[in-house]
C-alpha positions as CSV (number, residue, x, y, z in Angstrom):
1,X,-1.2,56.9,-28.5
2,X,-1.7,60.0,-27.0
3,X,-4.0,61.1,-29.8
4,X,-6.1,58.5,-29.4
5,X,-6.3,58.4,-25.7
6,X,-7.1,61.8,-25.9
7,X,-10.1,61.0,-28.7
8,X,-11.4,58.2,-26.5
9,X,-11.5,60.4,-23.2
10,X,-13.3,63.1,-25.1
11,X,-15.8,60.5,-26.6
12,X,-16.8,59.1,-23.0
13,X,-17.0,62.5,-21.7
14,X,-19.4,63.5,-23.9
15,X,-21.2,60.0,-23.4
16,X,-21.2,60.8,-19.5
17,X,-22.1,64.3,-19.7
18,X,-25.5,63.6,-22.1
19,X,-26.1,60.6,-20.8
20,X,-25.7,60.7,-17.0
21,X,-26.1,64.6,-16.3
22,X,-28.0,65.6,-19.4
23,X,-26.1,68.4,-20.8
24,X,-27.2,69.3,-23.8
25,X,-25.2,67.7,-26.9
26,X,-24.7,71.3,-28.5
27,X,-22.6,72.3,-25.1
28,X,-20.8,68.9,-24.7
29,X,-19.9,68.7,-28.7
30,X,-18.6,72.5,-28.9
31,X,-16.7,71.7,-25.4
32,X,-15.1,68.8,-26.7
33,X,-13.7,70.5,-29.8
34,X,-12.2,73.2,-27.8
35,X,-10.5,70.7,-25.7
36,X,-9.3,68.8,-28.4
37,X,-7.9,71.8,-30.0
38,X,-5.7,72.3,-27.0
39,X,-5.0,68.8,-26.5
40,X,-4.2,68.0,-29.8
41,X,-2.1,71.5,-30.1
42,X,-3.7,73.4,-32.7
43,X,-2.1,76.8,-33.1
44,X,-4.7,79.1,-30.3
45,X,-5.1,81.6,-33.5
46,X,-6.6,78.9,-35.5
47,X,-8.8,77.0,-32.7
48,X,-11.6,79.6,-32.6
49,X,-11.8,80.1,-36.9
50,X,-11.6,76.2,-37.0
51,X,-14.6,75.7,-34.7
52,X,-16.5,78.6,-36.0
53,X,-15.7,78.3,-40.1
54,X,-17.3,74.5,-39.8
55,X,-20.1,75.2,-37.9
56,X,-21.4,78.2,-40.2
57,X,-20.4,76.2,-43.1
58,X,-22.4,73.0,-42.0
59,X,-25.2,75.3,-41.3
60,X,-25.1,76.8,-45.0
61,X,-25.0,73.5,-46.3
62,X,-27.7,71.7,-44.6
63,X,-29.1,73.9,-42.1
64,X,-32.4,74.8,-44.4
65,X,-32.6,71.4,-45.6
66,X,-33.0,69.7,-42.1
67,X,-35.4,72.9,-41.6
68,X,-37.3,72.4,-44.1
69,X,-37.9,68.8,-43.8
70,X,-38.7,69.3,-40.2
71,X,-41.6,72.0,-41.7
72,X,-43.0,68.9,-43.6
73,X,-43.1,66.7,-41.0
74,X,-44.9,68.9,-38.6
75,X,-47.3,69.5,-40.9
76,X,-47.8,66.0,-41.5
77,X,-48.4,64.9,-38.1
78,X,-50.8,67.7,-37.2
79,X,-53.1,67.8,-40.5
80,X,-53.8,64.3,-39.9
81,X,-52.2,63.3,-43.3
82,X,-50.4,60.4,-41.4
83,X,-53.7,58.9,-40.3
84,X,-55.0,59.1,-44.1
85,X,-51.8,57.7,-45.3
86,X,-52.0,54.6,-42.8
87,X,-55.9,54.3,-43.8
88,X,-54.7,54.1,-47.6
89,X,-52.3,51.6,-47.0
90,X,-54.9,49.5,-44.8
91,X,-57.6,49.1,-47.5
92,X,-55.1,48.0,-50.0
93,X,-53.4,45.3,-47.7
94,X,-56.3,44.6,-45.3
95,X,-56.0,43.8,-41.6
96,X,-54.8,39.8,-42.9
97,X,-51.0,40.8,-42.5
98,X,-51.4,43.1,-39.3
99,X,-47.7,43.6,-39.0
100,X,-46.4,44.2,-42.4
101,X,-49.2,46.8,-42.9
102,X,-48.0,48.3,-39.5
103,X,-44.1,48.0,-40.7
104,X,-44.7,49.5,-44.0
105,X,-47.0,52.2,-42.7
106,X,-44.0,52.8,-40.1
107,X,-41.5,52.7,-43.2
108,X,-43.4,55.5,-45.2
109,X,-44.2,57.6,-42.0
110,X,-40.6,58.0,-40.8
111,X,-39.3,59.5,-44.0
112,X,-40.0,62.9,-42.7
113,X,-41.7,62.5,-39.2
114,X,-39.2,61.7,-36.1
115,X,-39.8,58.3,-35.3
116,X,-41.0,59.1,-31.9
117,X,-43.7,62.2,-32.9
118,X,-44.5,58.7,-35.8
119,X,-45.5,56.4,-32.8
120,X,-47.5,58.8,-31.0
121,X,-49.8,59.6,-34.2
122,X,-49.8,55.9,-35.2
123,X,-50.4,54.1,-32.0
124,X,-54.2,54.2,-31.9
125,X,-54.1,52.8,-35.2
126,X,-52.3,50.0,-34.6
127,X,-53.9,49.3,-31.0
128,X,-57.3,49.3,-33.6
129,X,-55.4,47.2,-35.7
130,X,-54.3,44.7,-32.8
131,X,-58.2,44.4,-31.7
132,X,-59.5,43.6,-34.8
133,X,-57.2,41.0,-35.9
134,X,-56.3,39.3,-32.5
135,X,-52.8,39.9,-32.6
136,X,-50.4,40.3,-29.7
137,X,-49.8,44.1,-29.0
138,X,-46.0,42.9,-28.6
139,X,-45.7,42.1,-32.4
140,X,-47.5,44.8,-33.8
141,X,-45.5,47.3,-31.4
142,X,-42.5,45.8,-32.4
143,X,-43.6,45.7,-36.1
144,X,-44.4,49.8,-36.5
145,X,-41.2,50.5,-34.0
146,X,-38.4,48.9,-36.1
147,X,-40.6,50.0,-39.9
148,X,-40.2,53.7,-38.4
149,X,-36.9,53.2,-37.5
150,X,-35.7,52.1,-40.8
151,X,-36.2,55.1,-42.6
152,X,-35.6,57.8,-39.4
153,X,-31.4,56.5,-39.6
154,X,-31.3,55.5,-43.3
155,X,-33.1,58.1,-45.2
156,X,-33.2,61.9,-45.9
157,X,-34.4,64.3,-45.1
158,X,-34.7,63.1,-41.8
159,X,-32.1,65.1,-39.9
160,X,-29.6,61.9,-39.0
161,X,-28.5,60.9,-42.6
162,X,-28.4,64.2,-43.6
163,X,-26.6,65.6,-41.2
164,X,-24.3,62.3,-41.6
165,X,-23.8,63.0,-45.2
166,X,-22.6,66.6,-45.0
167,X,-19.7,65.4,-42.8
168,X,-19.2,62.9,-44.7
169,X,-18.7,65.1,-47.9
170,X,-21.8,63.6,-50.0
171,X,-24.8,65.9,-49.1
172,X,-24.7,67.6,-52.9
173,X,-25.7,63.7,-53.6
174,X,-29.0,62.9,-51.3
175,X,-31.0,61.2,-54.3
176,X,-28.0,58.6,-54.5
177,X,-28.5,58.2,-51.0
178,X,-32.3,57.7,-51.1
179,X,-31.9,55.4,-54.1
180,X,-29.3,53.1,-52.1
181,X,-31.2,53.8,-48.6
182,X,-34.6,53.2,-49.3
183,X,-33.9,49.5,-50.4
184,X,-31.5,49.0,-47.2
185,X,-34.2,50.3,-45.0
186,X,-36.6,47.9,-46.6
187,X,-34.5,44.7,-45.6
188,X,-34.1,46.5,-42.3
189,X,-37.7,46.6,-41.5
190,X,-38.3,43.2,-42.7
191,X,-35.7,42.1,-40.1
192,X,-37.9,43.6,-36.9
193,X,-41.1,42.3,-39.0
194,X,-39.7,38.8,-38.9
195,X,-38.9,38.9,-35.9
196,X,-42.0,40.5,-34.4
197,X,-43.9,37.7,-36.0
198,X,-42.3,35.5,-33.4
199,X,-44.8,37.0,-30.9
200,X,-48.1,36.8,-32.6
201,X,-49.4,34.6,-30.1
202,X,-47.4,35.6,-27.4
203,X,-49.6,36.5,-23.6
204,X,-48.1,39.0,-21.3
205,X,-49.4,41.1,-18.7
206,X,-49.8,44.7,-19.7
207,X,-49.5,48.2,-17.7
208,X,-52.0,50.2,-16.6
209,X,-54.1,52.5,-18.8
210,X,-52.0,55.5,-18.4
211,X,-48.0,55.4,-17.7
212,X,-46.4,57.8,-15.3
213,X,-45.4,60.3,-17.1
214,X,-49.1,60.6,-18.1
215,X,-49.0,59.4,-21.9
216,X,-52.0,58.4,-22.5
217,X,-54.2,57.1,-25.8
218,X,-57.1,57.7,-27.5
219,X,-59.3,55.4,-29.7
220,X,-58.4,54.9,-33.0
221,X,-61.4,56.7,-34.2
222,X,-61.8,59.2,-31.3
223,X,-58.4,59.9,-33.0
224,X,-59.6,60.0,-36.5
225,X,-62.6,62.7,-35.0
226,X,-60.0,64.8,-33.6
227,X,-58.6,66.0,-37.2
228,X,-62.0,66.6,-38.6
229,X,-62.0,65.8,-42.1
230,X,-58.8,63.9,-43.5
231,X,-57.0,65.1,-46.1
232,X,-57.0,62.3,-48.9
233,X,-54.8,59.7,-49.6
234,X,-53.1,61.7,-53.1
235,X,-52.7,65.1,-51.1
236,X,-51.1,63.1,-47.7
237,X,-48.5,61.3,-49.6
238,X,-47.4,64.7,-51.9
239,X,-45.2,66.0,-49.6
240,X,-43.3,62.8,-49.4
241,X,-43.3,62.2,-53.0
242,X,-42.5,65.8,-54.3
243,X,-39.2,66.0,-52.6
244,X,-38.1,62.4,-53.2
245,X,-39.1,62.5,-56.7
246,X,-37.2,65.8,-57.9
247,X,-34.0,64.8,-56.0
248,X,-33.6,61.0,-57.4
249,X,-34.5,62.6,-60.9
250,X,-31.4,65.3,-60.3
251,X,-29.5,62.4,-59.6
252,X,-30.4,60.4,-62.8
253,X,-30.2,63.7,-65.3
254,X,-27.0,64.4,-64.1
255,X,-25.5,61.0,-64.7
256,X,-22.9,60.9,-67.4
257,X,-25.4,59.5,-70.5
258,X,-27.9,62.6,-69.5
259,X,-30.8,60.3,-69.9
260,X,-33.1,63.5,-69.6
261,X,-30.9,65.7,-72.0
262,X,-28.8,68.8,-71.7
263,X,-28.7,72.4,-72.2
264,X,-31.9,73.9,-70.1
265,X,-33.6,70.6,-69.4
266,X,-30.6,69.8,-67.2
267,X,-30.0,73.1,-65.6
268,X,-34.0,73.0,-65.0
269,X,-33.9,69.0,-63.4
270,X,-30.7,70.4,-61.4
271,X,-32.0,73.2,-60.1
272,X,-35.1,72.0,-58.8
273,X,-33.4,68.7,-57.5
274,X,-31.1,70.7,-55.4
275,X,-32.7,69.4,-51.7
276,X,-33.4,72.5,-50.4
277,X,-35.4,73.6,-53.6
278,X,-36.8,70.0,-53.5
279,X,-37.7,70.2,-50.1
280,X,-39.6,74.1,-50.8
281,X,-41.4,72.3,-52.9
282,X,-42.6,69.6,-50.8
283,X,-43.6,72.5,-48.0
284,X,-46.0,73.9,-50.9
285,X,-47.6,70.8,-51.5
286,X,-48.4,70.2,-47.6
287,X,-50.0,73.1,-47.4
288,X,-52.3,72.1,-48.8
289,X,-53.2,69.5,-46.2
290,X,-53.6,72.6,-44.0
291,X,-57.5,73.5,-42.9
292,X,-59.2,76.3,-45.3
293,X,-60.9,78.1,-42.8
294,X,-58.1,78.9,-40.5
295,X,-54.9,77.8,-43.0
296,X,-52.7,81.3,-42.5
297,X,-53.0,81.2,-38.3
298,X,-52.8,77.0,-38.3
299,X,-49.1,76.9,-40.9
300,X,-47.6,80.1,-38.9
301,X,-48.0,77.9,-35.5
302,X,-47.2,74.8,-37.2
303,X,-43.9,76.8,-38.5
304,X,-42.7,78.3,-35.2
305,X,-43.0,74.4,-33.5
306,X,-41.1,73.3,-36.0
307,X,-38.0,76.0,-35.8
308,X,-38.5,74.8,-32.2
309,X,-38.1,71.4,-32.8
310,X,-35.0,71.5,-35.6
311,X,-33.3,74.5,-33.8
312,X,-31.5,72.0,-31.4
313,X,-31.3,69.4,-33.9
314,X,-29.3,72.0,-36.2
315,X,-27.3,73.1,-33.4
316,X,-26.0,69.7,-32.6
317,X,-25.3,69.1,-36.4
318,X,-23.0,72.0,-36.3
319,X,-21.3,71.7,-32.6
320,X,-20.4,67.8,-34.6
321,X,-19.2,69.4,-37.6
322,X,-17.1,71.7,-35.1
323,X,-15.8,68.8,-33.6
324,X,-14.6,67.0,-36.7
325,X,-13.3,70.1,-38.1
326,X,-10.6,70.1,-35.0
327,X,-9.9,66.7,-35.2
328,X,-9.3,66.9,-39.0
329,X,-6.8,69.5,-38.5
330,X,-4.9,67.7,-35.8
331,X,-2.4,64.4,-35.9
332,X,-5.0,62.2,-35.1
333,X,-6.0,61.8,-38.8
334,X,-2.5,60.6,-40.0
335,X,-2.3,58.4,-36.9
336,X,-6.1,56.7,-37.3
337,X,-5.1,56.0,-41.1
338,X,-1.9,54.6,-40.8
339,X,-3.5,52.3,-37.9
340,X,-6.6,51.4,-39.7
341,X,-5.4,51.2,-43.1
342,X,-4.0,47.4,-42.8
343,X,-6.9,46.0,-40.7
344,X,-9.4,45.6,-44.0
345,X,-12.4,46.9,-41.4
346,X,-13.4,49.0,-44.5
347,X,-17.7,49.9,-43.3
348,X,-17.1,48.3,-40.2
349,X,-15.5,51.1,-38.6
350,X,-18.2,53.9,-39.0
351,X,-20.9,51.0,-38.1
352,X,-19.4,49.7,-34.8
353,X,-18.4,53.5,-33.6
354,X,-22.1,54.5,-34.2
355,X,-23.5,51.6,-32.6
356,X,-21.3,52.0,-29.6
357,X,-22.1,55.7,-29.4
358,X,-25.9,54.6,-29.8
359,X,-25.8,52.1,-27.2
360,X,-24.1,54.5,-24.7
361,X,-25.7,57.7,-25.1
362,X,-29.1,56.7,-26.7
363,X,-29.9,59.6,-29.5
364,X,-29.5,58.0,-32.9
365,X,-29.0,61.5,-34.4
366,X,-26.2,62.6,-32.0
367,X,-24.6,59.1,-32.8
368,X,-25.0,59.6,-36.6
369,X,-23.5,63.6,-36.0
370,X,-20.8,62.2,-33.9
371,X,-19.6,59.4,-35.7
372,X,-19.8,61.1,-39.3
373,X,-17.5,64.3,-37.7
374,X,-14.9,61.1,-36.7
375,X,-14.9,58.5,-39.5
376,X,-14.9,61.6,-42.3
377,X,-11.0,62.1,-42.3
378,X,-10.4,58.5,-42.1
379,X,-12.3,57.7,-45.8
380,X,-9.2,57.7,-47.6
381,X,-7.5,54.9,-45.8
382,X,-10.8,52.6,-44.9
383,X,-10.8,52.9,-48.9
384,X,-14.3,55.2,-49.1
385,X,-13.5,58.2,-50.3
386,X,-15.0,57.5,-53.7
387,X,-18.8,58.7,-54.3
388,X,-20.3,55.2,-53.7
389,X,-18.3,54.7,-50.6
390,X,-19.2,57.8,-48.7
391,X,-23.0,56.8,-49.4
392,X,-22.5,53.2,-48.2
393,X,-20.5,55.2,-45.2
394,X,-23.8,57.1,-44.3
395,X,-25.8,54.1,-44.3
396,X,-23.3,51.5,-42.6
397,X,-23.3,55.1,-39.7
398,X,-27.3,54.6,-39.9
399,X,-27.4,51.2,-39.4
400,X,-25.0,51.4,-36.0
401,X,-27.4,54.7,-34.9
402,X,-29.8,51.8,-34.4
403,X,-28.0,49.2,-32.5
404,X,-29.4,49.0,-29.6
405,X,-32.7,51.2,-28.2
406,X,-32.8,50.9,-24.6
407,X,-33.6,53.0,-21.5
408,X,-31.0,55.8,-22.5
409,X,-33.4,56.3,-25.5
410,X,-37.0,58.1,-25.3
411,X,-37.9,56.3,-28.5
412,X,-37.7,53.0,-26.2
413,X,-39.7,54.5,-23.6
414,X,-42.6,56.0,-26.1
415,X,-42.7,52.7,-27.2
416,X,-43.1,51.1,-24.3
417,X,-45.2,53.1,-22.4
418,X,-47.4,53.5,-25.0
419,X,-48.1,50.1,-25.6
420,X,-48.3,49.3,-22.0
421,X,-45.1,46.9,-22.3
422,X,-43.6,46.1,-19.1
423,X,-39.7,47.2,-19.1
424,X,-38.8,43.9,-18.2
425,X,-40.6,42.5,-22.0
426,X,-39.4,45.9,-23.6
427,X,-35.7,44.9,-22.6
428,X,-35.9,41.4,-24.0
429,X,-38.0,42.2,-26.9
430,X,-37.9,46.1,-28.3
431,X,-33.8,46.5,-27.8
432,X,-32.8,43.1,-29.2
433,X,-35.6,44.3,-32.3
434,X,-33.4,47.0,-32.7
435,X,-30.1,45.0,-32.5
436,X,-31.4,42.9,-35.1
437,X,-32.4,45.5,-37.6
438,X,-29.8,47.4,-37.5
439,X,-27.1,44.1,-38.3
440,X,-29.5,43.4,-41.3
441,X,-28.9,46.7,-42.5
442,X,-25.2,46.8,-42.0
443,X,-24.8,43.1,-43.6
444,X,-27.1,44.3,-46.8
445,X,-24.0,47.6,-46.7
446,X,-21.6,44.7,-46.5
447,X,-22.8,43.0,-49.5
448,X,-23.3,46.2,-51.3
449,X,-20.0,47.0,-50.7
450,X,-18.6,44.2,-51.8
451,X,-20.5,44.4,-55.5
452,X,-20.3,48.4,-55.9
453,X,-16.9,49.4,-54.3
């Protein structure tokens, strides 16, 4: 009972200091790790080594993956590649089904690009489609928001799923997570899309054209013009497709049947399909998007921005791993295993913990990092310590990390303010949409668990 009470107090403390007092999640998690070590009576000589070893190991295993993934996302965002991808999809899908078009665009763009940035970049496109089709702004906003959100929490190389995979112990098989996460994310996006369709003819009073934080928007044609000549769709999609194909090909090559052969072929595919190597190839493909006249200057500037963007995520991920390592070294693991093993909760445990943390403190990434660190020691007692069990656990954490987006989530404000949605309307629609799509994703994971485990 004492161990569970300590855990509850620490989790509540993390939520309070990050959500109410705006303390850095990195400091909150490191502080929680050290306090937990003393509370659980871990030998004092082992406290520092437990924290630093877990932090360093996580950075070694996944730090470069997060960094290279962020670099690709920054180039896609700054080069206009996201707009080029959107234009290409509109040419294929047309504007007959605007919600579907925006959901699909968001689904693809958010694989490497943060959902917040993706919405900022694509909002002018959303507005243009809204005006051309006569569909409600509310409907197109929900469709784009949920499309972006689906892959943001489900599909590597977005940092949240990467961090969860590392903590849970399945980071060496990202191909399997991608292969299963993509269709689960489709179900999640479709749930958001169906909900968005309810508001096709909705009428409401929009906010003024500029919000209180000074966020303004360009006309779509102005936005396109600001990038100069847009890259071709083929080049725009290449930095996303290259690492995904390489990672998935390596996973297929390692199957017991060795479909691509053994020996040198297997070694070569295994090497280039290693996540960090695959993302380096993706980054090389992304450099083709840079302006020819000042390519080196643009590249250096965008890499500096990527480092600034990735640094807080890396620190939070490492701190979460340190917190998890302390919990794993305590008696808490045994107590939780004994308590949960007979309840048959299985995948519901990571989903519910992630949902509670997401709703309480707002950040999907922090929710995924913390939850995966908490549940990793319990996987055996939950019956989820197989390879597929760990993959589904990562996806259950991702599903929970969508539920729900509201006032403490920056994404909520990006969407509501750029779309000029009044706060009360946003609570009734945007927050509900994330709850629906997170629940739909978890229901899909449960079905997969029943079939595969």
